[in-house]
PDB file with SEQRES, HELIX, SHEET and CRYST1 records, atoms N, CA, C and O in Angstrom:
SEQRES   1 A   57  UNK UNK UNK UNK UNK UNK UNK UNK UNK UNK UNK UNK UNK          
SEQRES   2 A   57  UNK UNK UNK UNK UNK UNK UNK UNK UNK UNK UNK UNK UNK          
SEQRES   3 A   57  UNK UNK UNK UNK UNK UNK UNK UNK UNK UNK UNK UNK UNK          
SEQRES   4 A   57  UNK UNK UNK UNK UNK UNK UNK UNK UNK UNK UNK UNK UNK          
SEQRES   5 A   57  UNK UNK UNK UNK UNK                                          
HELIX    1 AA1 UNK A    5  UNK A   14  1                                  10    
HELIX    2 AA2 UNK A   18  UNK A   23  1                                   6    
HELIX    3 AA3 UNK A   24  UNK A   29  3                                   6    
HELIX    4 AA4 UNK A   32  UNK A   41  1                                  10    
HELIX    5 AA5 UNK A   47  UNK A   56  1                                  10    
CRYST1    1.000    1.000    1.000  90.00  90.00  90.00 P 1           1          
ATOM      1  N   UNK A   1     -11.482  16.926  17.255  1.00  0.00           N  
ATOM      2  CA  UNK A   1     -10.449  18.017  17.336  1.00  0.00           C  
ATOM      3  C   UNK A   1     -11.072  19.291  17.805  1.00  0.00           C  
ATOM      4  O   UNK A   1     -12.217  19.560  17.443  1.00  0.00           O  
ATOM      5  N   UNK A   2     -10.411  20.079  18.570  1.00  0.00           N  
ATOM      6  CA  UNK A   2     -10.885  21.302  19.075  1.00  0.00           C  
ATOM      7  C   UNK A   2     -10.603  22.441  18.055  1.00  0.00           C  
ATOM      8  O   UNK A   2      -9.452  22.691  17.696  1.00  0.00           O  
ATOM      9  N   UNK A   3     -11.604  23.072  17.631  1.00  0.00           N  
ATOM     10  CA  UNK A   3     -11.375  24.105  16.492  1.00  0.00           C  
ATOM     11  C   UNK A   3     -10.637  25.384  16.975  1.00  0.00           C  
ATOM     12  O   UNK A   3      -9.884  25.973  16.199  1.00  0.00           O  
ATOM     13  N   UNK A   4     -10.842  25.831  18.268  1.00  0.00           N  
ATOM     14  CA  UNK A   4     -10.086  26.940  18.714  1.00  0.00           C  
ATOM     15  C   UNK A   4      -8.672  26.675  19.080  1.00  0.00           C  
ATOM     16  O   UNK A   4      -8.410  25.883  19.985  1.00  0.00           O  
ATOM     17  N   UNK A   5      -7.690  27.343  18.376  1.00  0.00           N  
ATOM     18  CA  UNK A   5      -6.339  26.997  18.577  1.00  0.00           C  
ATOM     19  C   UNK A   5      -5.789  27.182  20.083  1.00  0.00           C  
ATOM     20  O   UNK A   5      -5.027  26.371  20.610  1.00  0.00           O  
ATOM     21  N   UNK A   6      -6.281  28.375  20.723  1.00  0.00           N  
ATOM     22  CA  UNK A   6      -5.882  28.520  22.090  1.00  0.00           C  
ATOM     23  C   UNK A   6      -6.359  27.412  23.044  1.00  0.00           C  
ATOM     24  O   UNK A   6      -5.638  26.961  23.933  1.00  0.00           O  
ATOM     25  N   UNK A   7      -7.543  27.025  22.823  1.00  0.00           N  
ATOM     26  CA  UNK A   7      -8.126  25.861  23.667  1.00  0.00           C  
ATOM     27  C   UNK A   7      -7.447  24.588  23.393  1.00  0.00           C  
ATOM     28  O   UNK A   7      -7.208  23.799  24.308  1.00  0.00           O  
ATOM     29  N   UNK A   8      -7.089  24.326  22.029  1.00  0.00           N  
ATOM     30  CA  UNK A   8      -6.361  23.279  21.735  1.00  0.00           C  
ATOM     31  C   UNK A   8      -4.976  23.200  22.300  1.00  0.00           C  
ATOM     32  O   UNK A   8      -4.547  22.094  22.631  1.00  0.00           O  
ATOM     33  N   UNK A   9      -4.239  24.272  22.441  1.00  0.00           N  
ATOM     34  CA  UNK A   9      -2.943  24.324  23.080  1.00  0.00           C  
ATOM     35  C   UNK A   9      -3.113  24.098  24.557  1.00  0.00           C  
ATOM     36  O   UNK A   9      -2.357  23.344  25.169  1.00  0.00           O  
ATOM     37  N   UNK A  10      -4.134  24.768  25.154  1.00  0.00           N  
ATOM     38  CA  UNK A  10      -4.410  24.613  26.619  1.00  0.00           C  
ATOM     39  C   UNK A  10      -4.519  23.183  26.988  1.00  0.00           C  
ATOM     40  O   UNK A  10      -3.813  22.711  27.879  1.00  0.00           O  
ATOM     41  N   UNK A  11      -5.434  22.440  26.288  1.00  0.00           N  
ATOM     42  CA  UNK A  11      -5.682  21.021  26.596  1.00  0.00           C  
ATOM     43  C   UNK A  11      -4.527  20.127  26.275  1.00  0.00           C  
ATOM     44  O   UNK A  11      -4.267  19.176  27.012  1.00  0.00           O  
ATOM     45  N   UNK A  12      -3.814  20.396  25.189  1.00  0.00           N  
ATOM     46  CA  UNK A  12      -2.670  19.632  24.839  1.00  0.00           C  
ATOM     47  C   UNK A  12      -1.627  19.747  25.930  1.00  0.00           C  
ATOM     48  O   UNK A  12      -0.988  18.773  26.325  1.00  0.00           O  
ATOM     49  N   UNK A  13      -1.474  21.006  26.414  1.00  0.00           N  
ATOM     50  CA  UNK A  13      -0.470  21.142  27.497  1.00  0.00           C  
ATOM     51  C   UNK A  13      -0.922  20.489  28.779  1.00  0.00           C  
ATOM     52  O   UNK A  13      -0.127  19.876  29.490  1.00  0.00           O  
ATOM     53  N   UNK A  14      -2.215  20.622  29.076  1.00  0.00           N  
ATOM     54  CA  UNK A  14      -2.696  20.040  30.295  1.00  0.00           C  
ATOM     55  C   UNK A  14      -2.562  18.540  30.292  1.00  0.00           C  
ATOM     56  O   UNK A  14      -2.309  17.971  31.354  1.00  0.00           O  
ATOM     57  N   UNK A  15      -2.708  17.879  29.207  1.00  0.00           N  
ATOM     58  CA  UNK A  15      -2.565  16.361  29.133  1.00  0.00           C  
ATOM     59  C   UNK A  15      -1.176  15.997  28.629  1.00  0.00           C  
ATOM     60  O   UNK A  15      -0.945  14.853  28.237  1.00  0.00           O  
ATOM     61  N   UNK A  16      -0.262  16.932  28.630  1.00  0.00           N  
ATOM     62  CA  UNK A  16       1.139  16.746  28.214  1.00  0.00           C  
ATOM     63  C   UNK A  16       1.311  16.141  26.892  1.00  0.00           C  
ATOM     64  O   UNK A  16       2.212  15.336  26.656  1.00  0.00           O  
ATOM     65  N   UNK A  17       0.371  16.562  25.955  1.00  0.00           N  
ATOM     66  CA  UNK A  17       0.565  16.093  24.530  1.00  0.00           C  
ATOM     67  C   UNK A  17       1.190  17.305  23.805  1.00  0.00           C  
ATOM     68  O   UNK A  17       0.531  17.980  23.013  1.00  0.00           O  
ATOM     69  N   UNK A  18       2.462  17.556  24.095  1.00  0.00           N  
ATOM     70  CA  UNK A  18       3.097  18.709  23.568  1.00  0.00           C  
ATOM     71  C   UNK A  18       3.284  18.774  22.052  1.00  0.00           C  
ATOM     72  O   UNK A  18       3.437  19.854  21.481  1.00  0.00           O  
ATOM     73  N   UNK A  19       3.270  17.608  21.412  1.00  0.00           N  
ATOM     74  CA  UNK A  19       3.391  17.582  19.921  1.00  0.00           C  
ATOM     75  C   UNK A  19       2.192  18.308  19.299  1.00  0.00           C  
ATOM     76  O   UNK A  19       2.372  19.053  18.336  1.00  0.00           O  
ATOM     77  N   UNK A  20       0.981  18.114  19.820  1.00  0.00           N  
ATOM     78  CA  UNK A  20      -0.200  18.773  19.281  1.00  0.00           C  
ATOM     79  C   UNK A  20      -0.127  20.254  19.546  1.00  0.00           C  
ATOM     80  O   UNK A  20      -0.536  21.041  18.692  1.00  0.00           O  
ATOM     81  N   UNK A  21       0.356  20.655  20.649  1.00  0.00           N  
ATOM     82  CA  UNK A  21       0.586  22.117  21.014  1.00  0.00           C  
ATOM     83  C   UNK A  21       1.633  22.803  20.002  1.00  0.00           C  
ATOM     84  O   UNK A  21       1.442  23.903  19.484  1.00  0.00           O  
ATOM     85  N   UNK A  22       2.638  22.088  19.818  1.00  0.00           N  
ATOM     86  CA  UNK A  22       3.770  22.527  18.904  1.00  0.00           C  
ATOM     87  C   UNK A  22       3.214  22.674  17.482  1.00  0.00           C  
ATOM     88  O   UNK A  22       3.406  23.691  16.815  1.00  0.00           O  
ATOM     89  N   UNK A  23       2.504  21.596  17.039  1.00  0.00           N  
ATOM     90  CA  UNK A  23       1.975  21.633  15.640  1.00  0.00           C  
ATOM     91  C   UNK A  23       1.001  22.820  15.515  1.00  0.00           C  
ATOM     92  O   UNK A  23       1.027  23.540  14.516  1.00  0.00           O  
ATOM     93  N   UNK A  24       0.140  23.021  16.536  1.00  0.00           N  
ATOM     94  CA  UNK A  24      -0.838  24.114  16.410  1.00  0.00           C  
ATOM     95  C   UNK A  24      -0.102  25.453  16.398  1.00  0.00           C  
ATOM     96  O   UNK A  24      -0.453  26.316  15.593  1.00  0.00           O  
ATOM     97  N   UNK A  25       0.844  25.655  17.203  1.00  0.00           N  
ATOM     98  CA  UNK A  25       1.586  26.991  17.269  1.00  0.00           C  
ATOM     99  C   UNK A  25       2.228  27.195  15.925  1.00  0.00           C  
ATOM    100  O   UNK A  25       2.075  28.262  15.332  1.00  0.00           O  
ATOM    101  N   UNK A  26       2.988  26.146  15.389  1.00  0.00           N  
ATOM    102  CA  UNK A  26       3.741  26.314  14.256  1.00  0.00           C  
ATOM    103  C   UNK A  26       2.939  26.446  12.968  1.00  0.00           C  
ATOM    104  O   UNK A  26       3.226  27.306  12.135  1.00  0.00           O  
ATOM    105  N   UNK A  27       1.925  25.582  12.806  1.00  0.00           N  
ATOM    106  CA  UNK A  27       1.212  25.529  11.578  1.00  0.00           C  
ATOM    107  C   UNK A  27       0.001  26.537  11.473  1.00  0.00           C  
ATOM    108  O   UNK A  27      -0.309  27.038  10.392  1.00  0.00           O  
ATOM    109  N   UNK A  28      -0.655  26.806  12.628  1.00  0.00           N  
ATOM    110  CA  UNK A  28      -1.890  27.653  12.602  1.00  0.00           C  
ATOM    111  C   UNK A  28      -1.598  29.044  13.072  1.00  0.00           C  
ATOM    112  O   UNK A  28      -1.956  30.029  12.426  1.00  0.00           O  
ATOM    113  N   UNK A  29      -0.954  29.115  14.189  1.00  0.00           N  
ATOM    114  CA  UNK A  29      -0.671  30.429  14.785  1.00  0.00           C  
ATOM    115  C   UNK A  29       0.594  31.126  14.218  1.00  0.00           C  
ATOM    116  O   UNK A  29       0.653  32.341  14.027  1.00  0.00           O  
ATOM    117  N   UNK A  30       1.563  30.288  13.974  1.00  0.00           N  
ATOM    118  CA  UNK A  30       2.824  30.792  13.463  1.00  0.00           C  
ATOM    119  C   UNK A  30       3.463  31.908  14.327  1.00  0.00           C  
ATOM    120  O   UNK A  30       3.870  32.980  13.880  1.00  0.00           O  
ATOM    121  N   UNK A  31       3.499  31.508  15.653  1.00  0.00           N  
ATOM    122  CA  UNK A  31       3.925  32.439  16.678  1.00  0.00           C  
ATOM    123  C   UNK A  31       5.201  31.951  17.381  1.00  0.00           C  
ATOM    124  O   UNK A  31       5.154  31.067  18.236  1.00  0.00           O  
ATOM    125  N   UNK A  32       6.293  32.521  17.019  1.00  0.00           N  
ATOM    126  CA  UNK A  32       7.634  32.115  17.548  1.00  0.00           C  
ATOM    127  C   UNK A  32       7.725  32.324  19.097  1.00  0.00           C  
ATOM    128  O   UNK A  32       8.278  31.486  19.810  1.00  0.00           O  
ATOM    129  N   UNK A  33       7.164  33.469  19.594  1.00  0.00           N  
ATOM    130  CA  UNK A  33       7.239  33.734  20.946  1.00  0.00           C  
ATOM    131  C   UNK A  33       6.361  32.785  21.758  1.00  0.00           C  
ATOM    132  O   UNK A  33       6.703  32.477  22.900  1.00  0.00           O  
ATOM    133  N   UNK A  34       5.311  32.340  21.245  1.00  0.00           N  
ATOM    134  CA  UNK A  34       4.389  31.422  21.942  1.00  0.00           C  
ATOM    135  C   UNK A  34       5.085  30.055  22.077  1.00  0.00           C  
ATOM    136  O   UNK A  34       5.003  29.400  23.116  1.00  0.00           O  
ATOM    137  N   UNK A  35       5.786  29.637  20.973  1.00  0.00           N  
ATOM    138  CA  UNK A  35       6.564  28.462  20.931  1.00  0.00           C  
ATOM    139  C   UNK A  35       7.668  28.488  21.962  1.00  0.00           C  
ATOM    140  O   UNK A  35       7.879  27.489  22.649  1.00  0.00           O  
ATOM    141  N   UNK A  36       8.366  29.571  22.093  1.00  0.00           N  
ATOM    142  CA  UNK A  36       9.468  29.786  23.028  1.00  0.00           C  
ATOM    143  C   UNK A  36       8.852  29.622  24.536  1.00  0.00           C  
ATOM    144  O   UNK A  36       9.412  28.948  25.400  1.00  0.00           O  
ATOM    145  N   UNK A  37       7.754  30.255  24.715  1.00  0.00           N  
ATOM    146  CA  UNK A  37       7.137  30.052  26.008  1.00  0.00           C  
ATOM    147  C   UNK A  37       6.699  28.694  26.434  1.00  0.00           C  
ATOM    148  O   UNK A  37       6.792  28.299  27.596  1.00  0.00           O  
ATOM    149  N   UNK A  38       6.196  27.964  25.405  1.00  0.00           N  
ATOM    150  CA  UNK A  38       5.728  26.608  25.638  1.00  0.00           C  
ATOM    151  C   UNK A  38       7.001  25.697  25.932  1.00  0.00           C  
ATOM    152  O   UNK A  38       6.953  24.802  26.776  1.00  0.00           O  
ATOM    153  N   UNK A  39       8.096  25.967  25.217  1.00  0.00           N  
ATOM    154  CA  UNK A  39       9.294  25.285  25.486  1.00  0.00           C  
ATOM    155  C   UNK A  39       9.833  25.413  26.894  1.00  0.00           C  
ATOM    156  O   UNK A  39      10.306  24.462  27.516  1.00  0.00           O  
ATOM    157  N   UNK A  40       9.729  26.676  27.369  1.00  0.00           N  
ATOM    158  CA  UNK A  40      10.072  26.920  28.830  1.00  0.00           C  
ATOM    159  C   UNK A  40       9.217  26.137  29.804  1.00  0.00           C  
ATOM    160  O   UNK A  40       9.710  25.696  30.842  1.00  0.00           O  
ATOM    161  N   UNK A  41       7.975  25.962  29.495  1.00  0.00           N  
ATOM    162  CA  UNK A  41       7.093  25.329  30.401  1.00  0.00           C  
ATOM    163  C   UNK A  41       7.090  23.799  30.428  1.00  0.00           C  
ATOM    164  O   UNK A  41       6.657  23.171  31.394  1.00  0.00           O  
ATOM    165  N   UNK A  42       7.604  23.209  29.296  1.00  0.00           N  
ATOM    166  CA  UNK A  42       7.575  21.804  29.218  1.00  0.00           C  
ATOM    167  C   UNK A  42       8.857  21.163  29.889  1.00  0.00           C  
ATOM    168  O   UNK A  42       9.916  21.787  29.954  1.00  0.00           O  
ATOM    169  N   UNK A  43       8.712  19.968  30.351  1.00  0.00           N  
ATOM    170  CA  UNK A  43       9.915  19.322  31.012  1.00  0.00           C  
ATOM    171  C   UNK A  43      11.021  19.063  29.971  1.00  0.00           C  
ATOM    172  O   UNK A  43      10.790  18.712  28.813  1.00  0.00           O  
ATOM    173  N   UNK A  44      12.235  19.269  30.489  1.00  0.00           N  
ATOM    174  CA  UNK A  44      13.377  19.224  29.493  1.00  0.00           C  
ATOM    175  C   UNK A  44      13.676  17.822  29.117  1.00  0.00           C  
ATOM    176  O   UNK A  44      14.382  17.604  28.132  1.00  0.00           O  
ATOM    177  N   UNK A  45      13.165  16.804  29.871  1.00  0.00           N  
ATOM    178  CA  UNK A  45      13.386  15.401  29.384  1.00  0.00           C  
ATOM    179  C   UNK A  45      12.320  14.899  28.433  1.00  0.00           C  
ATOM    180  O   UNK A  45      12.412  13.775  27.938  1.00  0.00           O  
ATOM    181  N   UNK A  46      11.282  15.734  28.162  1.00  0.00           N  
ATOM    182  CA  UNK A  46      10.290  15.265  27.227  1.00  0.00           C  
ATOM    183  C   UNK A  46      10.750  15.303  25.722  1.00  0.00           C  
ATOM    184  O   UNK A  46      11.341  16.303  25.314  1.00  0.00           O  
ATOM    185  N   UNK A  47      10.505  14.282  24.919  1.00  0.00           N  
ATOM    186  CA  UNK A  47      10.880  14.194  23.558  1.00  0.00           C  
ATOM    187  C   UNK A  47      10.471  15.520  22.736  1.00  0.00           C  
ATOM    188  O   UNK A  47      11.203  15.968  21.854  1.00  0.00           O  
ATOM    189  N   UNK A  48       9.348  16.061  23.064  1.00  0.00           N  
ATOM    190  CA  UNK A  48       8.875  17.237  22.316  1.00  0.00           C  
ATOM    191  C   UNK A  48       9.786  18.427  22.585  1.00  0.00           C  
ATOM    192  O   UNK A  48       9.846  19.347  21.769  1.00  0.00           O  
ATOM    193  N   UNK A  49      10.441  18.429  23.620  1.00  0.00           N  
ATOM    194  CA  UNK A  49      11.362  19.517  24.023  1.00  0.00           C  
ATOM    195  C   UNK A  49      12.437  19.668  22.849  1.00  0.00           C  
ATOM    196  O   UNK A  49      12.748  20.783  22.428  1.00  0.00           O  
ATOM    197  N   UNK A  50      12.947  18.574  22.381  1.00  0.00           N  
ATOM    198  CA  UNK A  50      13.911  18.571  21.304  1.00  0.00           C  
ATOM    199  C   UNK A  50      13.334  19.071  19.974  1.00  0.00           C  
ATOM    200  O   UNK A  50      13.980  19.772  19.194  1.00  0.00           O  
ATOM    201  N   UNK A  51      12.062  18.660  19.767  1.00  0.00           N  
ATOM    202  CA  UNK A  51      11.377  19.109  18.551  1.00  0.00           C  
ATOM    203  C   UNK A  51      11.190  20.673  18.556  1.00  0.00           C  
ATOM    204  O   UNK A  51      11.412  21.358  17.558  1.00  0.00           O  
ATOM    205  N   UNK A  52      10.767  21.175  19.749  1.00  0.00           N  
ATOM    206  CA  UNK A  52      10.579  22.608  19.829  1.00  0.00           C  
ATOM    207  C   UNK A  52      11.876  23.378  19.719  1.00  0.00           C  
ATOM    208  O   UNK A  52      11.905  24.472  19.154  1.00  0.00           O  
ATOM    209  N   UNK A  53      12.985  22.803  20.270  1.00  0.00           N  
ATOM    210  CA  UNK A  53      14.236  23.344  20.168  1.00  0.00           C  
ATOM    211  C   UNK A  53      14.772  23.437  18.688  1.00  0.00           C  
ATOM    212  O   UNK A  53      15.373  24.421  18.258  1.00  0.00           O  
ATOM    213  N   UNK A  54      14.499  22.342  17.980  1.00  0.00           N  
ATOM    214  CA  UNK A  54      14.984  22.354  16.596  1.00  0.00           C  
ATOM    215  C   UNK A  54      14.135  23.222  15.731  1.00  0.00           C  
ATOM    216  O   UNK A  54      14.671  23.716  14.739  1.00  0.00           O  
ATOM    217  N   UNK A  55      12.834  23.480  15.988  1.00  0.00           N  
ATOM    218  CA  UNK A  55      12.063  24.329  15.300  1.00  0.00           C  
ATOM    219  C   UNK A  55      12.466  25.805  15.497  1.00  0.00           C  
ATOM    220  O   UNK A  55      12.389  26.632  14.589  1.00  0.00           O  
ATOM    221  N   UNK A  56      12.898  26.078  16.737  1.00  0.00           N  
ATOM    222  CA  UNK A  56      13.346  27.474  17.060  1.00  0.00           C  
ATOM    223  C   UNK A  56      14.671  27.862  16.472  1.00  0.00           C  
ATOM    224  O   UNK A  56      15.010  29.042  16.371  1.00  0.00           O  
ATOM    225  N   UNK A  57      15.437  26.826  16.075  1.00  0.00           N  
ATOM    226  CA  UNK A  57      16.830  27.202  15.545  1.00  0.00           C  
ATOM    227  C   UNK A  57      16.726  27.680  14.173  1.00  0.00           C  
ATOM    228  O   UNK A  57      17.736  28.033  13.564  1.00  0.00           O  
TER     229      UNK A  57                                                      
END                                                                             
């Protein structure tokens, strides 16, 4: 696992493993704005899009 949260999010997004990126943002960084920005960048038909949406509500 990558210890640096920003690098972890970068590589998770690069390989479209959005669940790892979401978990890192929610549990480690606790940054709502970054989660909103990630949600805008991910494809709307990806299953993680719904997870991000439910966490933002």
